PDB file with one MODEL, atoms N, CA, C and O in Angstrom:
MODEL        1
ATOM      1  N   UNK A   1     113.433 -87.915  25.718  1.00  0.00           N
ATOM      2  CA  UNK A   1     113.400 -87.423  27.015  1.00  0.00           C
ATOM      3  C   UNK A   1     111.936 -86.653  26.897  1.00  0.00           C
ATOM      4  O   UNK A   1     111.561 -86.001  25.922  1.00  0.00           O
ATOM      5  N   UNK A   2     111.181 -86.889  28.154  1.00  0.00           N
ATOM      6  CA  UNK A   2     110.027 -86.303  28.300  1.00  0.00           C
ATOM      7  C   UNK A   2     110.024 -85.576  29.616  1.00  0.00           C
ATOM      8  O   UNK A   2     109.831 -86.184  30.669  1.00  0.00           O
ATOM      9  N   UNK A   3     110.262 -84.114  29.561  1.00  0.00           N
ATOM     10  CA  UNK A   3     110.471 -83.338  30.625  1.00  0.00           C
ATOM     11  C   UNK A   3     111.724 -83.682  31.390  1.00  0.00           C
ATOM     12  O   UNK A   3     112.776 -83.491  30.780  1.00  0.00           O
ATOM     13  N   UNK A   4     111.792 -84.108  32.497  1.00  0.00           N
ATOM     14  CA  UNK A   4     113.131 -84.620  33.165  1.00  0.00           C
ATOM     15  C   UNK A   4     113.140 -86.082  33.300  1.00  0.00           C
ATOM     16  O   UNK A   4     113.969 -86.555  34.078  1.00  0.00           O
ATOM     17  N   UNK A   5     112.462 -86.763  32.757  1.00  0.00           N
ATOM     18  CA  UNK A   5     112.377 -88.096  32.510  1.00  0.00           C
ATOM     19  C   UNK A   5     112.704 -88.826  31.348  1.00  0.00           C
ATOM     20  O   UNK A   5     112.237 -88.453  30.272  1.00  0.00           O
ATOM     21  N   UNK A   6     113.418 -89.784  31.409  1.00  0.00           N
ATOM     22  CA  UNK A   6     113.897 -90.457  30.024  1.00  0.00           C
ATOM     23  C   UNK A   6     112.771 -91.624  29.780  1.00  0.00           C
ATOM     24  O   UNK A   6     111.913 -91.931  30.607  1.00  0.00           O
ATOM     25  N   UNK A   7     112.919 -92.145  28.639  1.00  0.00           N
ATOM     26  CA  UNK A   7     112.029 -93.365  28.212  1.00  0.00           C
ATOM     27  C   UNK A   7     112.989 -94.471  27.880  1.00  0.00           C
ATOM     28  O   UNK A   7     113.279 -94.779  26.724  1.00  0.00           O
ATOM     29  N   UNK A   8     113.430 -95.008  28.873  1.00  0.00           N
ATOM     30  CA  UNK A   8     114.832 -95.892  28.805  1.00  0.00           C
ATOM     31  C   UNK A   8     114.192 -97.276  28.195  1.00  0.00           C
ATOM     32  O   UNK A   8     115.085 -98.101  28.004  1.00  0.00           O
ATOM     33  N   UNK A   9     113.194 -97.641  27.921  1.00  0.00           N
ATOM     34  CA  UNK A   9     112.814 -98.732  27.421  1.00  0.00           C
ATOM     35  C   UNK A   9     112.599 -98.645  25.756  1.00  0.00           C
ATOM     36  O   UNK A   9     112.491 -99.637  25.035  1.00  0.00           O
ATOM     37  N   UNK A  10     112.561 -97.344  25.330  1.00  0.00           N
ATOM     38  CA  UNK A  10     112.338 -97.043  23.868  1.00  0.00           C
ATOM     39  C   UNK A  10     113.984 -96.581  23.446  1.00  0.00           C
ATOM     40  O   UNK A  10     114.244 -95.437  23.074  1.00  0.00           O
ATOM     41  N   UNK A  11     114.838 -97.475  23.551  1.00  0.00           N
ATOM     42  CA  UNK A  11     115.950 -97.293  23.470  1.00  0.00           C
ATOM     43  C   UNK A  11     117.039 -98.364  22.726  1.00  0.00           C
ATOM     44  O   UNK A  11     116.694 -99.543  22.647  1.00  0.00           O
ATOM     45  N   UNK A  12     118.187 -98.002  22.251  1.00  0.00           N
ATOM     46  CA  UNK A  12     119.104 -98.943  21.929  1.00  0.00           C
ATOM     47  C   UNK A  12     120.273 -98.809  22.632  1.00  0.00           C
ATOM     48  O   UNK A  12     120.852 -97.723  22.590  1.00  0.00           O
ATOM     49  N   UNK A  13     120.782 -99.829  23.349  1.00  0.00           N
ATOM     50  CA  UNK A  13     121.841 -99.697  24.202  1.00  0.00           C
ATOM     51  C   UNK A  13     123.280-100.247  23.553  1.00  0.00           C
ATOM     52  O   UNK A  13     123.084-101.336  23.014  1.00  0.00           O
ATOM     53  N   UNK A  14     124.430 -99.883  23.467  1.00  0.00           N
ATOM     54  CA  UNK A  14     125.526-100.475  22.895  1.00  0.00           C
ATOM     55  C   UNK A  14     125.940-101.533  23.759  1.00  0.00           C
ATOM     56  O   UNK A  14     125.658-101.563  24.957  1.00  0.00           O
ATOM     57  N   UNK A  15     126.603-102.398  23.164  1.00  0.00           N
ATOM     58  CA  UNK A  15     127.312-103.477  23.906  1.00  0.00           C
ATOM     59  C   UNK A  15     128.031-102.906  25.087  1.00  0.00           C
ATOM     60  O   UNK A  15     127.814-103.261  26.246  1.00  0.00           O
ATOM     61  N   UNK A  16     128.977-101.917  24.691  1.00  0.00           N
ATOM     62  CA  UNK A  16     129.866-101.123  25.787  1.00  0.00           C
ATOM     63  C   UNK A  16     129.304-100.757  26.951  1.00  0.00           C
ATOM     64  O   UNK A  16     129.969-100.480  27.950  1.00  0.00           O
ATOM     65  N   UNK A  17     127.693-100.724  26.882  1.00  0.00           N
ATOM     66  CA  UNK A  17     127.038-100.499  28.154  1.00  0.00           C
ATOM     67  C   UNK A  17     126.891-101.589  29.116  1.00  0.00           C
ATOM     68  O   UNK A  17     126.550-101.407  30.285  1.00  0.00           O
ATOM     69  N   UNK A  18     127.173-102.801  28.565  1.00  0.00           N
ATOM     70  CA  UNK A  18     127.197-104.016  29.537  1.00  0.00           C
ATOM     71  C   UNK A  18     127.866-103.815  31.038  1.00  0.00           C
ATOM     72  O   UNK A  18     127.272-104.088  32.082  1.00  0.00           O
ATOM     73  N   UNK A  19     129.017-103.364  30.967  1.00  0.00           N
ATOM     74  CA  UNK A  19     129.781-103.158  32.164  1.00  0.00           C
ATOM     75  C   UNK A  19     129.075-102.200  33.081  1.00  0.00           C
ATOM     76  O   UNK A  19     128.978-102.535  34.262  1.00  0.00           O
ATOM     77  N   UNK A  20     128.546-100.997  32.677  1.00  0.00           N
ATOM     78  CA  UNK A  20     127.816-100.127  33.556  1.00  0.00           C
ATOM     79  C   UNK A  20     126.652-100.787  34.027  1.00  0.00           C
ATOM     80  O   UNK A  20     126.378-100.614  35.215  1.00  0.00           O
ATOM     81  N   UNK A  21     125.770-101.645  33.211  1.00  0.00           N
ATOM     82  CA  UNK A  21     124.606-102.207  33.772  1.00  0.00           C
ATOM     83  C   UNK A  21     124.761-103.116  34.731  1.00  0.00           C
ATOM     84  O   UNK A  21     124.007-103.112  35.704  1.00  0.00           O
ATOM     85  N   UNK A  22     125.724-103.994  34.601  1.00  0.00           N
ATOM     86  CA  UNK A  22     126.080-104.922  35.705  1.00  0.00           C
ATOM     87  C   UNK A  22     126.691-104.421  36.906  1.00  0.00           C
ATOM     88  O   UNK A  22     126.628-105.033  37.972  1.00  0.00           O
ATOM     89  N   UNK A  23     127.378-103.138  36.735  1.00  0.00           N
ATOM     90  CA  UNK A  23     127.972-102.494  37.868  1.00  0.00           C
ATOM     91  C   UNK A  23     126.591-102.017  38.622  1.00  0.00           C
ATOM     92  O   UNK A  23     126.492-102.207  39.834  1.00  0.00           O
ATOM     93  N   UNK A  24     125.507-101.380  37.868  1.00  0.00           N
ATOM     94  CA  UNK A  24     124.408-100.995  38.686  1.00  0.00           C
ATOM     95  C   UNK A  24     123.585-102.137  39.397  1.00  0.00           C
ATOM     96  O   UNK A  24     123.166-101.989  40.545  1.00  0.00           O
ATOM     97  N   UNK A  25     123.353-103.396  38.588  1.00  0.00           N
ATOM     98  CA  UNK A  25     122.829-104.487  39.172  1.00  0.00           C
ATOM     99  C   UNK A  25     123.516-105.012  40.403  1.00  0.00           C
ATOM    100  O   UNK A  25     122.820-105.425  41.330  1.00  0.00           O
ATOM    101  N   UNK A  26     124.721-105.027  40.478  1.00  0.00           N
ATOM    102  CA  UNK A  26     125.659-105.417  41.395  1.00  0.00           C
ATOM    103  C   UNK A  26     125.537-104.493  42.778  1.00  0.00           C
ATOM    104  O   UNK A  26     125.827-104.954  43.882  1.00  0.00           O
ATOM    105  N   UNK A  27     125.152-103.374  42.610  1.00  0.00           N
ATOM    106  CA  UNK A  27     125.061-102.314  43.569  1.00  0.00           C
ATOM    107  C   UNK A  27     123.775-102.110  44.080  1.00  0.00           C
ATOM    108  O   UNK A  27     123.523-101.245  44.919  1.00  0.00           O
ATOM    109  N   UNK A  28     122.765-103.056  43.492  1.00  0.00           N
ATOM    110  CA  UNK A  28     121.274-102.820  43.794  1.00  0.00           C
ATOM    111  C   UNK A  28     120.847-101.445  43.347  1.00  0.00           C
ATOM    112  O   UNK A  28     120.124-100.803  44.109  1.00  0.00           O
ATOM    113  N   UNK A  29     121.184-100.968  42.289  1.00  0.00           N
ATOM    114  CA  UNK A  29     120.891 -99.833  41.536  1.00  0.00           C
ATOM    115  C   UNK A  29     119.928-100.442  40.384  1.00  0.00           C
ATOM    116  O   UNK A  29     120.389-100.959  39.366  1.00  0.00           O
ATOM    117  N   UNK A  30     118.554-100.327  40.649  1.00  0.00           N
ATOM    118  CA  UNK A  30     117.623-100.991  39.675  1.00  0.00           C
ATOM    119  C   UNK A  30     116.883 -99.849  38.856  1.00  0.00           C
ATOM    120  O   UNK A  30     116.092-100.182  37.973  1.00  0.00           O
ATOM    121  N   UNK A  31     117.128 -98.483  39.136  1.00  0.00           N
ATOM    122  CA  UNK A  31     116.518 -97.597  38.462  1.00  0.00           C
ATOM    123  C   UNK A  31     116.835 -97.355  37.143  1.00  0.00           C
ATOM    124  O   UNK A  31     118.023 -97.077  36.977  1.00  0.00           O
ATOM    125  N   UNK A  32     116.137 -97.373  36.136  1.00  0.00           N
ATOM    126  CA  UNK A  32     116.570 -97.100  34.706  1.00  0.00           C
ATOM    127  C   UNK A  32     116.869 -95.710  34.530  1.00  0.00           C
ATOM    128  O   UNK A  32     117.807 -95.358  33.816  1.00  0.00           O
ATOM    129  N   UNK A  33     116.021 -94.774  35.228  1.00  0.00           N
ATOM    130  CA  UNK A  33     116.395 -93.389  35.086  1.00  0.00           C
ATOM    131  C   UNK A  33     117.939 -93.062  35.464  1.00  0.00           C
ATOM    132  O   UNK A  33     118.638 -92.268  34.835  1.00  0.00           O
ATOM    133  N   UNK A  34     118.387 -93.866  36.687  1.00  0.00           N
ATOM    134  CA  UNK A  34     119.621 -93.715  37.082  1.00  0.00           C
ATOM    135  C   UNK A  34     120.808 -94.050  36.282  1.00  0.00           C
ATOM    136  O   UNK A  34     121.916 -93.515  36.241  1.00  0.00           O
ATOM    137  N   UNK A  35     120.238 -95.224  35.553  1.00  0.00           N
ATOM    138  CA  UNK A  35     121.421 -96.038  34.633  1.00  0.00           C
ATOM    139  C   UNK A  35     121.597 -94.931  33.250  1.00  0.00           C
ATOM    140  O   UNK A  35     122.644 -94.491  32.776  1.00  0.00           O
ATOM    141  N   UNK A  36     120.124 -94.666  32.801  1.00  0.00           N
ATOM    142  CA  UNK A  36     120.376 -93.707  31.541  1.00  0.00           C
ATOM    143  C   UNK A  36     121.187 -92.398  31.970  1.00  0.00           C
ATOM    144  O   UNK A  36     122.072 -91.941  31.247  1.00  0.00           O
ATOM    145  N   UNK A  37     120.862 -91.878  33.076  1.00  0.00           N
ATOM    146  CA  UNK A  37     121.881 -90.631  33.475  1.00  0.00           C
ATOM    147  C   UNK A  37     123.422 -91.048  33.493  1.00  0.00           C
ATOM    148  O   UNK A  37     124.271 -90.320  32.978  1.00  0.00           O
ATOM    149  N   UNK A  38     123.677 -92.022  33.993  1.00  0.00           N
ATOM    150  CA  UNK A  38     125.129 -92.576  34.099  1.00  0.00           C
ATOM    151  C   UNK A  38     125.440 -92.849  32.594  1.00  0.00           C
ATOM    152  O   UNK A  38     126.483 -92.323  32.206  1.00  0.00           O
ATOM    153  N   UNK A  39     124.831 -93.476  31.791  1.00  0.00           N
ATOM    154  CA  UNK A  39     125.253 -93.807  30.558  1.00  0.00           C
ATOM    155  C   UNK A  39     125.408 -92.604  29.756  1.00  0.00           C
ATOM    156  O   UNK A  39     126.373 -92.562  28.993  1.00  0.00           O
ATOM    157  N   UNK A  40     124.534 -91.528  29.817  1.00  0.00           N
ATOM    158  CA  UNK A  40     124.703 -90.343  29.310  1.00  0.00           C
ATOM    159  C   UNK A  40     126.111 -89.563  29.611  1.00  0.00           C
ATOM    160  O   UNK A  40     126.836 -89.030  28.772  1.00  0.00           O
ATOM    161  N   UNK A  41     126.295 -89.631  30.929  1.00  0.00           N
ATOM    162  CA  UNK A  41     127.543 -89.006  31.492  1.00  0.00           C
ATOM    163  C   UNK A  41     128.807 -89.866  30.952  1.00  0.00           C
ATOM    164  O   UNK A  41     129.887 -89.278  30.882  1.00  0.00           O
ATOM    165  N   UNK A  42     128.735 -91.121  30.597  1.00  0.00           N
ATOM    166  CA  UNK A  42     129.897 -91.859  30.160  1.00  0.00           C
ATOM    167  C   UNK A  42     129.777 -91.590  28.667  1.00  0.00           C
ATOM    168  O   UNK A  42     130.737 -91.994  28.011  1.00  0.00           O
ATOM    169  N   UNK A  43     128.927 -91.071  28.083  1.00  0.00           N
ATOM    170  CA  UNK A  43     129.052 -90.855  26.631  1.00  0.00           C
ATOM    171  C   UNK A  43     128.567 -92.097  25.860  1.00  0.00           C
ATOM    172  O   UNK A  43     128.844 -92.180  24.663  1.00  0.00           O
ATOM    173  N   UNK A  44     127.807 -93.142  26.516  1.00  0.00           N
ATOM    174  CA  UNK A  44     127.435 -94.300  25.805  1.00  0.00           C
ATOM    175  C   UNK A  44     126.342 -94.293  25.095  1.00  0.00           C
ATOM    176  O   UNK A  44     126.004 -95.161  24.290  1.00  0.00           O
ATOM    177  N   UNK A  45     125.644 -93.108  25.433  1.00  0.00           N
ATOM    178  CA  UNK A  45     124.034 -93.173  24.778  1.00  0.00           C
ATOM    179  C   UNK A  45     123.998 -91.561  24.628  1.00  0.00           C
ATOM    180  O   UNK A  45     124.692 -90.778  25.277  1.00  0.00           O
ATOM    181  N   UNK A  46     123.082 -91.242  23.678  1.00  0.00           N
ATOM    182  CA  UNK A  46     122.435 -89.744  23.487  1.00  0.00           C
ATOM    183  C   UNK A  46     121.046 -89.773  23.759  1.00  0.00           C
ATOM    184  O   UNK A  46     120.378 -90.790  23.570  1.00  0.00           O
ATOM    185  N   UNK A  47     120.560 -88.682  24.207  1.00  0.00           N
ATOM    186  CA  UNK A  47     119.319 -88.404  24.477  1.00  0.00           C
ATOM    187  C   UNK A  47     118.531 -87.664  23.403  1.00  0.00           C
ATOM    188  O   UNK A  47     118.901 -86.558  23.009  1.00  0.00           O
ATOM    189  N   UNK A  48     117.441 -88.273  22.926  1.00  0.00           N
ATOM    190  CA  UNK A  48     116.509 -87.203  21.903  1.00  0.00           C
ATOM    191  C   UNK A  48     115.215 -86.867  22.545  1.00  0.00           C
ATOM    192  O   UNK A  48     114.463 -87.569  23.221  1.00  0.00           O
ATOM    193  N   UNK A  49     115.125 -85.506  22.141  1.00  0.00           N
ATOM    194  CA  UNK A  49     113.771 -85.206  22.669  1.00  0.00           C
ATOM    195  C   UNK A  49     112.378 -85.627  22.130  1.00  0.00           C
ATOM    196  O   UNK A  49     112.366 -85.860  20.921  1.00  0.00           O
ATOM    197  N   UNK A  50     111.365 -85.751  22.697  1.00  0.00           N
ATOM    198  CA  UNK A  50     110.155 -86.191  22.162  1.00  0.00           C
ATOM    199  C   UNK A  50     109.513 -85.059  21.679  1.00  0.00           C
ATOM    200  O   UNK A  50     109.595 -84.009  22.317  1.00  0.00           O
ATOM    201  N   UNK A  51     108.820 -85.130  20.534  1.00  0.00           N
ATOM    202  CA  UNK A  51     108.129 -84.122  19.956  1.00  0.00           C
ATOM    203  C   UNK A  51     106.675 -84.311  20.739  1.00  0.00           C
ATOM    204  O   UNK A  51     106.355 -85.411  21.190  1.00  0.00           O
ATOM    205  N   UNK A  52     105.847 -83.171  20.857  1.00  0.00           N
ATOM    206  CA  UNK A  52     104.689 -83.212  21.559  1.00  0.00           C
ATOM    207  C   UNK A  52     103.922 -84.299  21.113  1.00  0.00           C
ATOM    208  O   UNK A  52     103.400 -85.080  21.909  1.00  0.00           O
ATOM    209  N   UNK A  53     103.809 -84.416  19.776  1.00  0.00           N
ATOM    210  CA  UNK A  53     102.807 -85.446  19.199  1.00  0.00           C
ATOM    211  C   UNK A  53     103.268 -86.970  19.458  1.00  0.00           C
ATOM    212  O   UNK A  53     102.650 -87.962  19.071  1.00  0.00           O
ATOM    213  N   UNK A  54     104.396 -86.965  20.141  1.00  0.00           N
ATOM    214  CA  UNK A  54     104.959 -88.364  20.262  1.00  0.00           C
ATOM    215  C   UNK A  54     104.740 -88.693  21.800  1.00  0.00           C
ATOM    216  O   UNK A  54     104.984 -89.827  22.213  1.00  0.00           O
ATOM    217  N   UNK A  55     104.330 -87.805  22.549  1.00  0.00           N
ATOM    218  CA  UNK A  55     104.221 -87.998  23.909  1.00  0.00           C
ATOM    219  C   UNK A  55     103.348 -89.061  24.349  1.00  0.00           C
ATOM    220  O   UNK A  55     103.662 -89.913  25.180  1.00  0.00           O
ATOM    221  N   UNK A  56     102.145 -88.965  23.706  1.00  0.00           N
ATOM    222  CA  UNK A  56     101.099 -89.901  23.866  1.00  0.00           C
ATOM    223  C   UNK A  56     101.633 -91.624  23.799  1.00  0.00           C
ATOM    224  O   UNK A  56     101.205 -92.508  24.541  1.00  0.00           O
ATOM    225  N   UNK A  57     102.400 -91.754  22.990  1.00  0.00           N
ATOM    226  CA  UNK A  57     102.991 -93.089  22.845  1.00  0.00           C
ATOM    227  C   UNK A  57     103.800 -93.636  24.126  1.00  0.00           C
ATOM    228  O   UNK A  57     103.855 -94.832  24.411  1.00  0.00           O
ATOM    229  N   UNK A  58     104.347 -92.730  24.774  1.00  0.00           N
ATOM    230  CA  UNK A  58     105.165 -93.005  25.968  1.00  0.00           C
ATOM    231  C   UNK A  58     104.379 -92.714  27.242  1.00  0.00           C
ATOM    232  O   UNK A  58     105.021 -92.595  28.286  1.00  0.00           O
ATOM    233  N   UNK A  59     102.991 -92.582  27.262  1.00  0.00           N
ATOM    234  CA  UNK A  59     102.195 -92.449  28.449  1.00  0.00           C
ATOM    235  C   UNK A  59     101.966 -93.796  29.257  1.00  0.00           C
ATOM    236  O   UNK A  59     101.721 -94.887  28.744  1.00  0.00           O
ATOM    237  N   UNK A  60     102.089 -93.528  30.597  1.00  0.00           N
ATOM    238  CA  UNK A  60     101.982 -94.663  31.332  1.00  0.00           C
ATOM    239  C   UNK A  60     100.597 -94.964  31.736  1.00  0.00           C
ATOM    240  O   UNK A  60      99.982 -94.225  32.506  1.00  0.00           O
ATOM    241  N   UNK A  61     100.049 -96.140  31.180  1.00  0.00           N
ATOM    242  CA  UNK A  61      98.589 -96.559  31.300  1.00  0.00           C
ATOM    243  C   UNK A  61      98.484 -97.914  32.227  1.00  0.00           C
ATOM    244  O   UNK A  61      98.814 -99.023  31.806  1.00  0.00           O
ATOM    245  N   UNK A  62      98.044 -97.700  33.371  1.00  0.00           N
ATOM    246  CA  UNK A  62      97.807 -98.820  34.307  1.00  0.00           C
ATOM    247  C   UNK A  62      96.556 -99.369  34.610  1.00  0.00           C
ATOM    248  O   UNK A  62      96.427-100.414  35.247  1.00  0.00           O
ATOM    249  N   UNK A  63      95.493 -98.601  34.109  1.00  0.00           N
ATOM    250  CA  UNK A  63      94.075 -98.946  34.511  1.00  0.00           C
ATOM    251  C   UNK A  63      93.236 -98.267  33.374  1.00  0.00           C
ATOM    252  O   UNK A  63      93.520 -97.160  32.916  1.00  0.00           O
ATOM    253  N   UNK A  64      92.269 -98.966  32.997  1.00  0.00           N
ATOM    254  CA  UNK A  64      91.121 -98.436  32.203  1.00  0.00           C
ATOM    255  C   UNK A  64      90.991 -96.942  32.210  1.00  0.00           C
ATOM    256  O   UNK A  64      91.135 -96.217  31.226  1.00  0.00           O
ATOM    257  N   UNK A  65      90.745 -96.620  33.255  1.00  0.00           N
ATOM    258  CA  UNK A  65      90.656 -95.108  33.358  1.00  0.00           C
ATOM    259  C   UNK A  65      91.650 -94.286  32.855  1.00  0.00           C
ATOM    260  O   UNK A  65      91.349 -93.163  32.452  1.00  0.00           O
ATOM    261  N   UNK A  66      92.851 -94.708  32.819  1.00  0.00           N
ATOM    262  CA  UNK A  66      94.121 -93.989  32.216  1.00  0.00           C
ATOM    263  C   UNK A  66      93.922 -93.877  30.658  1.00  0.00           C
ATOM    264  O   UNK A  66      94.402 -92.969  29.979  1.00  0.00           O
ATOM    265  N   UNK A  67      93.207 -94.843  30.208  1.00  0.00           N
ATOM    266  CA  UNK A  67      93.169 -94.880  28.646  1.00  0.00           C
ATOM    267  C   UNK A  67      92.033 -93.811  28.476  1.00  0.00           C
ATOM    268  O   UNK A  67      92.141 -92.916  27.638  1.00  0.00           O
ATOM    269  N   UNK A  68      90.890 -93.937  29.335  1.00  0.00           N
ATOM    270  CA  UNK A  68      89.753 -93.123  28.768  1.00  0.00           C
ATOM    271  C   UNK A  68      90.087 -91.645  29.048  1.00  0.00           C
ATOM    272  O   UNK A  68      89.319 -90.817  28.559  1.00  0.00           O
ATOM    273  N   UNK A  69      91.100 -91.225  29.749  1.00  0.00           N
ATOM    274  CA  UNK A  69      91.400 -89.742  30.004  1.00  0.00           C
ATOM    275  C   UNK A  69      92.391 -89.242  28.995  1.00  0.00           C
ATOM    276  O   UNK A  69      92.824 -88.090  29.000  1.00  0.00           O
ATOM    277  N   UNK A  70      92.763 -90.271  28.035  1.00  0.00           N
ATOM    278  CA  UNK A  70      93.869 -89.655  27.011  1.00  0.00           C
ATOM    279  C   UNK A  70      93.089 -89.431  25.789  1.00  0.00           C
ATOM    280  O   UNK A  70      92.051 -90.019  25.485  1.00  0.00           O
ATOM    281  N   UNK A  71      93.760 -88.422  25.047  1.00  0.00           N
ATOM    282  CA  UNK A  71      92.948 -88.007  23.659  1.00  0.00           C
ATOM    283  C   UNK A  71      93.326 -89.142  22.784  1.00  0.00           C
ATOM    284  O   UNK A  71      94.255 -89.905  23.047  1.00  0.00           O
ATOM    285  N   UNK A  72      92.625 -89.219  21.806  1.00  0.00           N
ATOM    286  CA  UNK A  72      92.957 -90.317  20.944  1.00  0.00           C
ATOM    287  C   UNK A  72      94.171 -90.339  20.041  1.00  0.00           C
ATOM    288  O   UNK A  72      94.347 -89.368  19.305  1.00  0.00           O
ATOM    289  N   UNK A  73      94.877 -91.174  20.026  1.00  0.00           N
ATOM    290  CA  UNK A  73      96.292 -91.069  18.999  1.00  0.00           C
ATOM    291  C   UNK A  73      95.948 -91.122  17.544  1.00  0.00           C
ATOM    292  O   UNK A  73      96.702 -90.543  16.763  1.00  0.00           O
ATOM    293  N   UNK A  74      94.854 -91.774  17.073  1.00  0.00           N
ATOM    294  CA  UNK A  74      94.497 -91.448  15.744  1.00  0.00           C
ATOM    295  C   UNK A  74      93.167 -91.098  15.615  1.00  0.00           C
ATOM    296  O   UNK A  74      92.396 -91.402  16.525  1.00  0.00           O
ATOM    297  N   UNK A  75      92.680 -90.380  14.422  1.00  0.00           N
ATOM    298  CA  UNK A  75      91.443 -89.947  14.413  1.00  0.00           C
ATOM    299  C   UNK A  75      90.411 -91.059  14.482  1.00  0.00           C
ATOM    300  O   UNK A  75      89.361 -90.910  15.107  1.00  0.00           O
ATOM    301  N   UNK A  76      90.751 -92.289  13.766  1.00  0.00           N
ATOM    302  CA  UNK A  76      89.787 -93.409  14.048  1.00  0.00           C
ATOM    303  C   UNK A  76      89.431 -93.946  15.422  1.00  0.00           C
ATOM    304  O   UNK A  76      88.681 -94.916  15.526  1.00  0.00           O
ATOM    305  N   UNK A  77      89.975 -93.309  16.527  1.00  0.00           N
ATOM    306  CA  UNK A  77      89.896 -93.900  17.719  1.00  0.00           C
ATOM    307  C   UNK A  77      88.759 -92.871  18.355  1.00  0.00           C
ATOM    308  O   UNK A  77      88.279 -93.225  19.432  1.00  0.00           O
ATOM    309  N   UNK A  78      88.367 -91.829  17.872  1.00  0.00           N
ATOM    310  CA  UNK A  78      87.533 -90.815  18.266  1.00  0.00           C
ATOM    311  C   UNK A  78      86.091 -91.292  18.286  1.00  0.00           C
ATOM    312  O   UNK A  78      85.605 -91.804  17.277  1.00  0.00           O
ATOM    313  N   UNK A  79      85.387 -91.137  19.411  1.00  0.00           N
ATOM    314  CA  UNK A  79      84.127 -91.606  19.651  1.00  0.00           C
ATOM    315  C   UNK A  79      83.130 -90.507  19.514  1.00  0.00           C
ATOM    316  O   UNK A  79      81.934 -90.733  19.693  1.00  0.00           O
TER     317      UNK A  79
ENDMDL
END
């Protein structure tokens, strides 16, 4: 979890979550954030906090300028 948002694609979901997933899809609920909150409430998953050093690995980069504005993840990437 980063702040109030989960990183739902960096996860392992149990087979028992299938019914919840199918229910969300059938209801047109496509938000992974909502799904994770419901899965947490149902006791299907647990949330683990991100360490500050890990946040860079979960940054949303959509454009080259997004990459350029981020600090290097590894010393070898410094210019």
